[in-house]
All heavy atoms as TSV, in Angstrom:
chain	resi	resn	atom	element	x	y	z
A	1	MET	N	N	0.850	-1.175	0.000
A	1	MET	CA	C	0.000	0.000	0.000
A	1	MET	C	C	0.898	1.241	0.000
A	1	MET	O	O	1.854	1.327	0.744
A	1	MET	CB	C	-0.899	-0.043	1.252
A	1	MET	CG	C	-2.047	0.928	1.186
A	1	MET	SD	S	-3.079	0.979	2.674
A	1	MET	CE	C	-4.028	-0.502	2.536
A	2	THR	N	N	0.541	2.216	-0.788
A	2	THR	CA	C	1.353	3.431	-0.887
A	2	THR	C	C	1.121	4.317	0.332
A	2	THR	O	O	0.099	4.181	1.021
A	2	THR	CB	C	0.991	4.217	-2.161
A	2	THR	OG1	O	-0.345	4.665	-2.040
A	2	THR	CG2	C	1.150	3.370	-3.411
A	3	PRO	N	N	2.039	5.219	0.610
A	3	PRO	CA	C	1.870	6.107	1.768
A	3	PRO	C	C	0.597	6.955	1.693
A	3	PRO	O	O	-0.044	7.218	2.716
A	3	PRO	CB	C	3.114	6.989	1.749
A	3	PRO	CG	C	4.121	6.236	0.963
A	3	PRO	CD	C	3.349	5.389	-0.002
A	4	VAL	N	N	0.234	7.362	0.491
A	4	VAL	CA	C	-0.985	8.168	0.332
A	4	VAL	C	C	-2.212	7.329	0.678
A	4	VAL	O	O	-3.119	7.793	1.370
A	4	VAL	CB	C	-1.077	8.728	-1.107
A	4	VAL	CG1	C	-2.409	9.426	-1.331
A	4	VAL	CG2	C	0.068	9.670	-1.385
A	5	ALA	N	N	-2.227	6.085	0.230
A	5	ALA	CA	C	-3.362	5.205	0.522
A	5	ALA	C	C	-3.436	4.924	2.023
A	5	ALA	O	O	-4.535	4.859	2.591
A	5	ALA	CB	C	-3.243	3.914	-0.262
A	6	LYS	N	N	-2.302	4.760	2.678
A	6	LYS	CA	C	-2.292	4.537	4.116
A	6	LYS	C	C	-2.851	5.755	4.849
A	6	LYS	O	O	-3.622	5.640	5.795
A	6	LYS	CB	C	-0.874	4.250	4.614
A	6	LYS	CG	C	-0.373	2.876	4.276
A	6	LYS	CD	C	1.021	2.672	4.840
A	6	LYS	CE	C	1.554	1.308	4.458
A	6	LYS	NZ	N	2.914	1.087	4.976
A	7	TYR	N	N	-2.444	6.933	4.395
A	7	TYR	CA	C	-2.918	8.174	5.009
A	7	TYR	C	C	-4.439	8.282	4.894
A	7	TYR	O	O	-5.132	8.544	5.875
A	7	TYR	CB	C	-2.244	9.381	4.349
A	7	TYR	CG	C	-2.824	10.702	4.785
A	7	TYR	CD1	C	-2.526	11.230	6.029
A	7	TYR	CD2	C	-3.687	11.412	3.954
A	7	TYR	CE1	C	-3.061	12.436	6.448
A	7	TYR	CE2	C	-4.231	12.621	4.347
A	7	TYR	CZ	C	-3.913	13.128	5.598
A	7	TYR	OH	O	-4.449	14.310	6.006
A	8	TYR	N	N	-4.959	8.072	3.675
A	8	TYR	CA	C	-6.396	8.202	3.472
A	8	TYR	C	C	-7.170	7.110	4.189
A	8	TYR	O	O	-8.297	7.339	4.661
A	8	TYR	CB	C	-6.750	8.234	1.986
A	8	TYR	CG	C	-6.468	9.577	1.367
A	8	TYR	CD1	C	-5.507	9.724	0.378
A	8	TYR	CD2	C	-7.159	10.707	1.786
A	8	TYR	CE1	C	-5.232	10.964	-0.176
A	8	TYR	CE2	C	-6.903	11.950	1.243
A	8	TYR	CZ	C	-5.946	12.073	0.259
A	8	TYR	OH	O	-5.687	13.301	-0.279
A	9	SER	N	N	-6.608	5.927	4.331
A	9	SER	CA	C	-7.303	4.870	5.068
A	9	SER	C	C	-7.364	5.225	6.549
A	9	SER	O	O	-8.365	4.946	7.223
A	9	SER	CB	C	-6.635	3.514	4.856
A	9	SER	OG	O	-5.325	3.512	5.364
A	10	LYS	N	N	-6.315	5.852	7.085
A	10	LYS	CA	C	-6.341	6.288	8.479
A	10	LYS	C	C	-7.370	7.400	8.678
A	10	LYS	O	O	-8.123	7.398	9.656
A	10	LYS	CB	C	-4.964	6.784	8.918
A	10	LYS	CG	C	-3.955	5.686	9.112
A	10	LYS	CD	C	-2.620	6.256	9.534
A	10	LYS	CE	C	-1.564	5.169	9.638
A	10	LYS	NZ	N	-0.252	5.733	10.028
A	11	VAL	N	N	-7.402	8.350	7.764
A	11	VAL	CA	C	-8.361	9.450	7.853
A	11	VAL	C	C	-9.792	8.911	7.766
A	11	VAL	O	O	-10.677	9.309	8.537
A	11	VAL	CB	C	-8.100	10.503	6.762
A	11	VAL	CG1	C	-9.243	11.508	6.679
A	11	VAL	CG2	C	-6.791	11.207	7.015
A	12	PHE	N	N	-10.012	7.978	6.855
A	12	PHE	CA	C	-11.338	7.377	6.706
A	12	PHE	C	C	-11.729	6.639	7.986
A	12	PHE	O	O	-12.853	6.777	8.471
A	12	PHE	CB	C	-11.360	6.416	5.514
A	12	PHE	CG	C	-12.658	5.693	5.357
A	12	PHE	CD1	C	-13.762	6.324	4.810
A	12	PHE	CD2	C	-12.785	4.377	5.782
A	12	PHE	CE1	C	-14.964	5.665	4.676
A	12	PHE	CE2	C	-13.985	3.704	5.651
A	12	PHE	CZ	C	-15.076	4.349	5.099
A	13	GLY	N	N	-10.824	5.858	8.538
A	13	GLY	CA	C	-11.104	5.120	9.767
A	13	GLY	C	C	-11.404	6.041	10.932
A	13	GLY	O	O	-12.314	5.793	11.731
A	14	LEU	N	N	-10.641	7.128	11.031
A	14	LEU	CA	C	-10.873	8.111	12.096
A	14	LEU	C	C	-12.254	8.759	11.943
A	14	LEU	O	O	-12.999	8.901	12.909
A	14	LEU	CB	C	-9.772	9.175	12.075
A	14	LEU	CG	C	-9.846	10.251	13.147
A	14	LEU	CD1	C	-9.680	9.631	14.528
A	14	LEU	CD2	C	-8.776	11.301	12.900
A	15	GLY	N	N	-12.591	9.142	10.732
A	15	GLY	CA	C	-13.902	9.753	10.481
A	15	GLY	C	C	-15.037	8.788	10.773
A	15	GLY	O	O	-16.059	9.170	11.346
A	16	LEU	N	N	-14.845	7.535	10.404
A	16	LEU	CA	C	-15.861	6.524	10.670
A	16	LEU	C	C	-16.039	6.340	12.175
A	16	LEU	O	O	-17.170	6.272	12.673
A	16	LEU	CB	C	-15.461	5.203	10.013
A	16	LEU	CG	C	-16.455	4.056	10.116
A	16	LEU	CD1	C	-17.715	4.395	9.342
A	16	LEU	CD2	C	-15.829	2.786	9.589
A	17	GLY	N	N	-14.937	6.283	12.899
A	17	GLY	CA	C	-15.009	6.121	14.353
A	17	GLY	C	C	-15.681	7.307	15.033
A	17	GLY	O	O	-16.513	7.137	15.928
A	18	ILE	N	N	-15.328	8.516	14.623
A	18	ILE	CA	C	-15.934	9.717	15.215
A	18	ILE	C	C	-17.427	9.771	14.891
A	18	ILE	O	O	-18.248	10.097	15.747
A	18	ILE	CB	C	-15.204	10.988	14.730
A	18	ILE	CG1	C	-13.810	11.037	15.341
A	18	ILE	CG2	C	-16.002	12.235	15.092
A	18	ILE	CD1	C	-12.944	12.157	14.797
A	19	GLY	N	N	-17.779	9.445	13.656
A	19	GLY	CA	C	-19.192	9.444	13.271
A	19	GLY	C	C	-20.000	8.426	14.065
A	19	GLY	O	O	-21.117	8.720	14.515
A	20	ALA	N	N	-19.437	7.251	14.263
A	20	ALA	CA	C	-20.135	6.222	15.047
A	20	ALA	C	C	-20.290	6.670	16.498
A	20	ALA	O	O	-21.354	6.475	17.108
A	20	ALA	CB	C	-19.372	4.910	14.970
A	21	ALA	N	N	-19.257	7.289	17.045
A	21	ALA	CA	C	-19.333	7.772	18.421
A	21	ALA	C	C	-20.395	8.857	18.561
A	21	ALA	O	O	-21.141	8.899	19.556
A	21	ALA	CB	C	-17.973	8.304	18.866
A	22	MET	N	N	-20.505	9.730	17.572
A	22	MET	CA	C	-21.525	10.786	17.620
A	22	MET	C	C	-22.925	10.188	17.566
A	22	MET	O	O	-23.830	10.639	18.278
A	22	MET	CB	C	-21.325	11.768	16.467
A	22	MET	CG	C	-20.144	12.678	16.645
A	22	MET	SD	S	-19.867	13.774	15.240
A	22	MET	CE	C	-21.347	14.724	15.226
A	23	GLU	N	N	-23.119	9.185	16.725
A	23	GLU	CA	C	-24.429	8.537	16.640
A	23	GLU	C	C	-24.803	7.886	17.968
A	23	GLU	O	O	-25.940	8.002	18.422
A	23	GLU	CB	C	-24.444	7.494	15.522
A	23	GLU	CG	C	-24.536	8.092	14.141
A	23	GLU	CD	C	-25.836	8.834	13.909
A	23	GLU	OE1	O	-26.901	8.386	14.376
A	23	GLU	OE2	O	-25.788	9.872	13.238
A	24	VAL	N	N	-23.852	7.210	18.592
A	24	VAL	CA	C	-24.120	6.585	19.890
A	24	VAL	C	C	-24.486	7.657	20.913
A	24	VAL	O	O	-25.432	7.487	21.694
A	24	VAL	CB	C	-22.904	5.753	20.362
A	24	VAL	CG1	C	-23.046	5.340	21.817
A	24	VAL	CG2	C	-22.722	4.531	19.470
A	25	LEU	N	N	-23.760	8.753	20.920
A	25	LEU	CA	C	-24.056	9.846	21.844
A	25	LEU	C	C	-25.460	10.399	21.621
A	25	LEU	O	O	-26.212	10.626	22.579
A	25	LEU	CB	C	-23.023	10.964	21.681
A	25	LEU	CG	C	-23.227	12.197	22.550
A	25	LEU	CD1	C	-22.977	11.852	24.012
A	25	LEU	CD2	C	-22.314	13.312	22.107
A	26	LEU	N	N	-25.841	10.597	20.367
A	26	LEU	CA	C	-27.167	11.132	20.073
A	26	LEU	C	C	-28.267	10.155	20.472
A	26	LEU	O	O	-29.326	10.561	20.962
A	26	LEU	CB	C	-27.277	11.475	18.582
A	26	LEU	CG	C	-26.442	12.667	18.128
A	26	LEU	CD1	C	-26.484	12.794	16.616
A	26	LEU	CD2	C	-26.904	13.941	18.780
A	27	ILE	N	N	-28.022	8.870	20.268
A	27	ILE	CA	C	-29.019	7.872	20.641
A	27	ILE	C	C	-29.143	7.787	22.159
A	27	ILE	O	O	-30.246	7.772	22.704
A	27	ILE	CB	C	-28.654	6.497	20.036
A	27	ILE	CG1	C	-28.836	6.549	18.518
A	27	ILE	CG2	C	-29.502	5.388	20.643
A	27	ILE	CD1	C	-28.258	5.361	17.784
A	28	LYS	N	N	-28.027	7.749	22.863
A	28	LYS	CA	C	-28.045	7.629	24.322
A	28	LYS	C	C	-28.624	8.873	24.996
A	28	LYS	O	O	-29.187	8.788	26.082
A	28	LYS	CB	C	-26.633	7.368	24.866
A	28	LYS	CG	C	-26.065	6.040	24.474
A	28	LYS	CD	C	-26.808	4.928	25.160
A	28	LYS	CE	C	-26.185	3.592	24.814
A	28	LYS	NZ	N	-26.918	2.492	25.409
A	29	SER	N	N	-28.496	10.027	24.384
A	29	SER	CA	C	-29.016	11.261	24.981
A	29	SER	C	C	-30.480	11.511	24.619
A	29	SER	O	O	-31.027	12.554	24.972
A	29	SER	CB	C	-28.176	12.457	24.533
A	29	SER	OG	O	-28.350	12.693	23.151
A	30	ASN	N	N	-31.112	10.558	23.921
A	30	ASN	CA	C	-32.520	10.663	23.505
A	30	ASN	C	C	-32.770	11.863	22.596
A	30	ASN	O	O	-33.864	12.409	22.562
A	30	ASN	CB	C	-33.459	10.723	24.713
A	30	ASN	CG	C	-33.548	9.404	25.423
A	30	ASN	OD1	O	-33.403	8.348	24.811
A	30	ASN	ND2	N	-33.783	9.456	26.716
A	31	TYR	N	N	-31.764	12.278	21.862
A	31	TYR	CA	C	-31.923	13.414	20.967
A	31	TYR	C	C	-32.955	13.113	19.886
A	31	TYR	O	O	-33.795	13.955	19.560
A	31	TYR	CB	C	-30.584	13.769	20.323
A	31	TYR	CG	C	-30.696	14.855	19.285
A	31	TYR	CD1	C	-30.849	16.183	19.659
A	31	TYR	CD2	C	-30.680	14.560	17.927
A	31	TYR	CE1	C	-30.966	17.186	18.724
A	31	TYR	CE2	C	-30.795	15.558	16.981
A	31	TYR	CZ	C	-30.940	16.865	17.380
A	31	TYR	OH	O	-31.064	17.840	16.447
A	32	TYR	N	N	-32.913	11.903	19.339
A	32	TYR	CA	C	-33.825	11.563	18.249
A	32	TYR	C	C	-35.272	11.501	18.735
A	32	TYR	O	O	-36.189	11.883	18.007
A	32	TYR	CB	C	-33.411	10.247	17.594
A	32	TYR	CG	C	-32.115	10.351	16.823
A	32	TYR	CD1	C	-31.041	9.527	17.097
A	32	TYR	CD2	C	-31.970	11.298	15.817
A	32	TYR	CE1	C	-29.856	9.634	16.389
A	32	TYR	CE2	C	-30.791	11.418	15.109
A	32	TYR	CZ	C	-29.741	10.583	15.395
A	32	TYR	OH	O	-28.572	10.697	14.697
A	33	GLN	N	N	-35.495	11.060	19.980
A	33	GLN	CA	C	-36.853	11.040	20.514
A	33	GLN	C	C	-37.360	12.458	20.731
A	33	GLN	O	O	-38.531	12.752	20.457
A	33	GLN	CB	C	-36.901	10.255	21.836
A	33	GLN	CG	C	-36.796	8.759	21.654
A	33	GLN	CD	C	-35.382	8.272	21.389
A	33	GLN	OE1	O	-34.423	9.021	21.527
A	33	GLN	NE2	N	-35.249	7.021	20.995
A	34	MET	N	N	-36.496	13.341	21.202
A	34	MET	CA	C	-36.906	14.737	21.383
A	34	MET	C	C	-37.211	15.381	20.033
A	34	MET	O	O	-38.166	16.154	19.899
A	34	MET	CB	C	-35.820	15.524	22.104
A	34	MET	CG	C	-35.654	15.153	23.551
A	34	MET	SD	S	-34.502	16.198	24.459
A	34	MET	CE	C	-32.968	15.892	23.618
A	35	LEU	N	N	-36.414	15.059	19.043
A	35	LEU	CA	C	-36.633	15.596	17.708
A	35	LEU	C	C	-37.952	15.097	17.135
A	35	LEU	O	O	-38.718	15.876	16.553
A	35	LEU	CB	C	-35.467	15.207	16.796
A	35	LEU	CG	C	-35.470	15.764	15.384
A	35	LEU	CD1	C	-35.365	17.277	15.422
A	35	LEU	CD2	C	-34.336	15.174	14.585
A	36	ALA	N	N	-38.242	13.815	17.326
A	36	ALA	CA	C	-39.501	13.247	16.829
A	36	ALA	C	C	-40.692	13.893	17.532
A	36	ALA	O	O	-41.715	14.191	16.895
A	36	ALA	CB	C	-39.514	11.739	17.033
A	37	ALA	N	N	-40.578	14.124	18.831
A	37	ALA	CA	C	-41.666	14.769	19.571
A	37	ALA	C	C	-41.882	16.194	19.089
A	37	ALA	O	O	-43.024	16.650	18.936
A	37	ALA	CB	C	-41.362	14.757	21.064
A	38	SER	N	N	-40.807	16.902	18.835
A	38	SER	CA	C	-40.908	18.276	18.345
A	38	SER	C	C	-41.568	18.310	16.965
A	38	SER	O	O	-42.419	19.167	16.697
A	38	SER	CB	C	-39.520	18.902	18.282
A	38	SER	OG	O	-39.568	20.170	17.697
A	39	GLU	N	N	-41.186	17.380	16.105
A	39	GLU	CA	C	-41.792	17.322	14.773
A	39	GLU	C	C	-43.266	16.960	14.865
A	39	GLU	O	O	-44.091	17.484	14.102
A	39	GLU	CB	C	-41.052	16.312	13.901
A	39	GLU	CG	C	-39.697	16.783	13.453
A	39	GLU	CD	C	-38.969	15.768	12.596
A	39	GLU	OE1	O	-39.526	14.682	12.328
A	39	GLU	OE2	O	-37.836	16.069	12.191
A	40	ALA	N	N	-43.628	16.081	15.803
A	40	ALA	CA	C	-45.035	15.711	15.972
A	40	ALA	C	C	-45.852	16.922	16.425
A	40	ALA	O	O	-46.970	17.134	15.944
A	40	ALA	CB	C	-45.153	14.574	16.974
A	41	LYS	N	N	-45.303	17.716	17.336
A	41	LYS	CA	C	-45.996	18.929	17.779
A	41	LYS	C	C	-46.200	19.894	16.616
A	41	LYS	O	O	-47.269	20.485	16.465
A	41	LYS	CB	C	-45.209	19.615	18.883
A	41	LYS	CG	C	-45.294	18.943	20.218
A	41	LYS	CD	C	-44.488	19.714	21.251
A	41	LYS	CE	C	-44.446	19.005	22.583
A	41	LYS	NZ	N	-43.618	19.735	23.558
A	42	GLN	N	N	-45.170	20.065	15.805
A	42	GLN	CA	C	-45.269	20.977	14.666
A	42	GLN	C	C	-46.287	20.467	13.646
A	42	GLN	O	O	-47.063	21.249	13.098
A	42	GLN	CB	C	-43.902	21.155	13.999
A	42	GLN	CG	C	-43.908	22.175	12.888
A	42	GLN	CD	C	-44.297	23.564	13.351
A	42	GLN	OE1	O	-43.894	24.006	14.412
A	42	GLN	NE2	N	-45.089	24.248	12.560
A	43	ASN	N	N	-46.298	19.150	13.419
A	43	ASN	CA	C	-47.275	18.577	12.490
A	43	ASN	C	C	-48.692	18.770	13.006
A	43	ASN	O	O	-49.614	19.041	12.226
A	43	ASN	CB	C	-46.989	17.089	12.272
A	43	ASN	CG	C	-45.755	16.853	11.436
A	43	ASN	OD1	O	-45.276	17.755	10.748
A	43	ASN	ND2	N	-45.226	15.647	11.506
A	44	LEU	N	N	-48.888	18.637	14.324
A	44	LEU	CA	C	-50.206	18.850	14.913
A	44	LEU	C	C	-50.640	20.305	14.735
A	44	LEU	O	O	-51.784	20.574	14.362
A	44	LEU	CB	C	-50.194	18.474	16.396
A	44	LEU	CG	C	-51.506	18.640	17.137
A	44	LEU	CD1	C	-52.585	17.746	16.539
A	44	LEU	CD2	C	-51.314	18.342	18.610
A	45	LYS	N	N	-49.720	21.236	14.971
A	45	LYS	CA	C	-50.046	22.655	14.773
A	45	LYS	C	C	-50.403	22.931	13.319
A	45	LYS	O	O	-51.363	23.668	13.030
A	45	LYS	CB	C	-48.868	23.528	15.182
A	45	LYS	CG	C	-48.677	23.642	16.664
A	45	LYS	CD	C	-47.491	24.544	16.983
A	45	LYS	CE	C	-47.214	24.614	18.461
A	45	LYS	NZ	N	-46.049	25.453	18.773
A	46	ASP	N	N	-49.649	22.354	12.397
A	46	ASP	CA	C	-49.922	22.552	10.973
A	46	ASP	C	C	-51.286	21.983	10.602
A	46	ASP	O	O	-52.036	22.605	9.840
A	46	ASP	CB	C	-48.839	21.885	10.118
A	46	ASP	CG	C	-47.502	22.583	10.217
A	46	ASP	OD1	O	-47.458	23.741	10.698
A	46	ASP	OD2	O	-46.485	21.969	9.816
A	47	LEU	N	N	-51.612	20.813	11.132
A	47	LEU	CA	C	-52.903	20.193	10.845
A	47	LEU	C	C	-54.043	21.032	11.410
A	47	LEU	O	O	-55.062	21.237	10.734
A	47	LEU	CB	C	-52.947	18.783	11.429
A	47	LEU	CG	C	-54.215	17.974	11.166
A	47	LEU	CD1	C	-54.426	17.782	9.664
A	47	LEU	CD2	C	-54.147	16.641	11.863
A	48	GLN	N	N	-53.874	21.538	12.613
A	48	GLN	CA	C	-54.909	22.386	13.206
A	48	GLN	C	C	-55.092	23.664	12.397
A	48	GLN	O	O	-56.224	24.104	12.161
A	48	GLN	CB	C	-54.556	22.726	14.651
A	48	GLN	CG	C	-54.671	21.558	15.592
A	48	GLN	CD	C	-54.140	21.866	16.981
A	48	GLN	OE1	O	-53.392	22.823	17.162
A	48	GLN	NE2	N	-54.507	21.048	17.951
A	49	GLN	N	N	-54.007	24.262	11.954
A	49	GLN	CA	C	-54.098	25.476	11.143
A	49	GLN	C	C	-54.793	25.179	9.816
A	49	GLN	O	O	-55.624	25.971	9.355
A	49	GLN	CB	C	-52.698	26.048	10.877
A	49	GLN	CG	C	-52.712	27.332	10.088
A	49	GLN	CD	C	-53.393	28.458	10.817
A	49	GLN	OE1	O	-53.207	28.627	12.018
A	49	GLN	NE2	N	-54.186	29.239	10.117
A	50	GLU	N	N	-54.490	24.031	9.240
A	50	GLU	CA	C	-55.121	23.662	7.972
A	50	GLU	C	C	-56.621	23.448	8.168
A	50	GLU	O	O	-57.428	23.865	7.320
A	50	GLU	CB	C	-54.472	22.371	7.455
A	50	GLU	CG	C	-54.784	22.074	6.012
A	50	GLU	CD	C	-53.963	20.918	5.492
A	50	GLU	OE1	O	-52.750	20.874	5.747
A	50	GLU	OE2	O	-54.563	20.061	4.817
A	51	GLN	N	N	-57.022	22.834	9.275
A	51	GLN	CA	C	-58.447	22.642	9.553
A	51	GLN	C	C	-59.152	23.983	9.767
A	51	GLN	O	O	-60.264	24.184	9.272
A	51	GLN	CB	C	-58.629	21.747	10.780
A	51	GLN	CG	C	-58.283	20.306	10.530
A	51	GLN	CD	C	-58.333	19.457	11.789
A	51	GLN	OE1	O	-58.312	19.981	12.899
A	51	GLN	NE2	N	-58.382	18.149	11.611
A	52	GLU	N	N	-58.503	24.896	10.480
A	52	GLU	CA	C	-59.085	26.220	10.682
A	52	GLU	C	C	-59.237	26.958	9.360
A	52	GLU	O	O	-60.259	27.605	9.119
A	52	GLU	CB	C	-58.221	27.036	11.634
A	52	GLU	CG	C	-58.255	26.564	13.060
A	52	GLU	CD	C	-57.248	27.297	13.938
A	52	GLU	OE1	O	-56.626	28.275	13.455
A	52	GLU	OE2	O	-57.094	26.900	15.104
A	53	ASP	N	N	-58.235	26.845	8.501
A	53	ASP	CA	C	-58.311	27.494	7.190
A	53	ASP	C	C	-59.447	26.911	6.354
A	53	ASP	O	O	-60.164	27.649	5.665
A	53	ASP	CB	C	-56.989	27.339	6.443
A	53	ASP	CG	C	-55.858	28.125	7.077
A	53	ASP	OD1	O	-56.140	29.014	7.909
A	53	ASP	OD2	O	-54.683	27.837	6.754
A	54	LEU	N	N	-59.613	25.588	6.417
A	54	LEU	CA	C	-60.679	24.948	5.660
A	54	LEU	C	C	-62.045	25.385	6.177
A	54	LEU	O	O	-62.947	25.682	5.377
A	54	LEU	CB	C	-60.550	23.421	5.751
A	54	LEU	CG	C	-61.599	22.612	4.993
A	54	LEU	CD1	C	-61.537	22.929	3.496
A	54	LEU	CD2	C	-61.397	21.130	5.235
A	55	GLU	N	N	-62.204	25.477	7.493
A	55	GLU	CA	C	-63.471	25.941	8.068
A	55	GLU	C	C	-63.745	27.389	7.672
A	55	GLU	O	O	-64.870	27.744	7.326
A	55	GLU	CB	C	-63.438	25.807	9.583
A	55	GLU	CG	C	-63.481	24.380	10.076
A	55	GLU	CD	C	-63.257	24.263	11.568
A	55	GLU	OE1	O	-63.203	25.314	12.250
A	55	GLU	OE2	O	-63.126	23.123	12.053
A	56	ARG	N	N	-62.724	28.225	7.707
A	56	ARG	CA	C	-62.875	29.621	7.320
A	56	ARG	C	C	-63.275	29.718	5.845
A	56	ARG	O	O	-64.151	30.508	5.468
A	56	ARG	CB	C	-61.559	30.367	7.566
A	56	ARG	CG	C	-61.669	31.859	7.396
A	56	ARG	CD	C	-60.373	32.584	7.736
A	56	ARG	NE	N	-59.843	32.211	9.038
A	56	ARG	CZ	C	-58.663	31.612	9.230
A	56	ARG	NH1	N	-57.887	31.324	8.211
A	56	ARG	NH2	N	-58.248	31.313	10.448
A	57	TYR	N	N	-62.662	28.887	5.006
A	57	TYR	CA	C	-62.985	28.889	3.576
A	57	TYR	C	C	-64.440	28.476	3.363
A	57	TYR	O	O	-65.153	29.091	2.567
A	57	TYR	CB	C	-62.043	27.941	2.839
A	57	TYR	CG	C	-62.432	27.708	1.396
A	57	TYR	CD1	C	-62.230	28.703	0.438
A	57	TYR	CD2	C	-63.008	26.516	1.000
A	57	TYR	CE1	C	-62.592	28.487	-0.878
A	57	TYR	CE2	C	-63.382	26.298	-0.301
A	57	TYR	CZ	C	-63.168	27.282	-1.245
A	57	TYR	OH	O	-63.530	27.086	-2.537
A	58	LYS	N	N	-64.881	27.441	4.085
A	58	LYS	CA	C	-66.263	26.980	3.937
A	58	LYS	C	C	-67.255	28.047	4.372
A	58	LYS	O	O	-68.286	28.244	3.733
A	58	LYS	CB	C	-66.486	25.699	4.738
A	58	LYS	CG	C	-65.845	24.483	4.118
A	58	LYS	CD	C	-66.083	23.241	4.964
A	58	LYS	CE	C	-65.438	22.012	4.353
A	58	LYS	NZ	N	-65.630	20.808	5.198
A	59	ARG	N	N	-66.943	28.771	5.476
A	59	ARG	CA	C	-67.825	29.848	5.925
A	59	ARG	C	C	-67.881	30.975	4.898
A	59	ARG	O	O	-68.949	31.523	4.622
A	59	ARG	CB	C	-67.331	30.397	7.270
A	59	ARG	CG	C	-67.655	29.517	8.448
A	59	ARG	CD	C	-67.469	30.260	9.765
A	59	ARG	NE	N	-66.192	30.952	9.879
A	59	ARG	CZ	C	-65.098	30.457	10.473
A	59	ARG	NH1	N	-65.125	29.253	11.000
A	59	ARG	NH2	N	-63.997	31.174	10.538
A	60	MET	N	N	-66.720	31.317	4.336
A	60	MET	CA	C	-66.687	32.377	3.327
A	60	MET	C	C	-67.455	31.954	2.079
A	60	MET	O	O	-68.187	32.764	1.487
A	60	MET	CB	C	-65.246	32.705	2.949
A	60	MET	CG	C	-64.490	33.444	4.037
A	60	MET	SD	S	-62.729	33.649	3.719
A	60	MET	CE	C	-62.695	34.260	2.059
A	61	LYS	N	N	-67.325	30.709	1.688
A	61	LYS	CA	C	-67.995	30.218	0.498
A	61	LYS	C	C	-69.511	30.191	0.710
A	61	LYS	O	O	-70.272	30.587	-0.176
A	61	LYS	CB	C	-67.493	28.824	0.172
A	61	LYS	CG	C	-67.958	28.298	-1.145
A	61	LYS	CD	C	-67.320	26.966	-1.473
A	61	LYS	CE	C	-67.805	26.415	-2.794
A	61	LYS	NZ	N	-67.248	25.113	-3.085
A	62	SER	N	N	-69.942	29.762	1.908
A	62	SER	CA	C	-71.401	29.710	2.160
A	62	SER	C	C	-71.969	31.114	2.332
A	62	SER	O	O	-73.122	31.370	1.986
A	62	SER	CB	C	-71.690	28.858	3.398
A	62	SER	OG	O	-71.166	29.462	4.543
A	63	ALA	N	N	-71.178	32.046	2.843
A	63	ALA	CA	C	-71.662	33.420	3.009
A	63	ALA	C	C	-71.799	34.131	1.670
A	63	ALA	O	O	-72.672	34.970	1.500
A	63	ALA	CB	C	-70.703	34.191	3.912
A	64	SER	N	N	-70.962	33.778	0.718
A	64	SER	CA	C	-71.032	34.456	-0.575
A	64	SER	C	C	-72.079	33.857	-1.486
A	64	SER	O	O	-72.454	34.455	-2.486
A	64	SER	CB	C	-69.671	34.388	-1.265
A	64	SER	OG	O	-69.343	33.064	-1.618
A	65	SER	N	N	-72.600	32.680	-1.137
A	65	SER	CA	C	-73.621	32.032	-1.984
A	65	SER	C	C	-74.983	32.599	-1.787
A	65	SER	O	O	-75.402	33.146	-0.866
A	65	SER	CB	C	-73.679	30.540	-1.667
A	65	SER	OG	O	-72.465	29.932	-1.976
């Protein structure tokens, strides 16, 4: 193996190890569960806003008829 290939294999291995360690840290700290809960709250707000908009549209449509 050439010196350049050895260098890049070490860099790749280091990056892989750091990335795996970060994933373990995020999983153990429940970051993904907090993120999922936050997204669920935002989706609920969006759905409620969409329902309110639809009700407002129906009232406007029936009032103009």
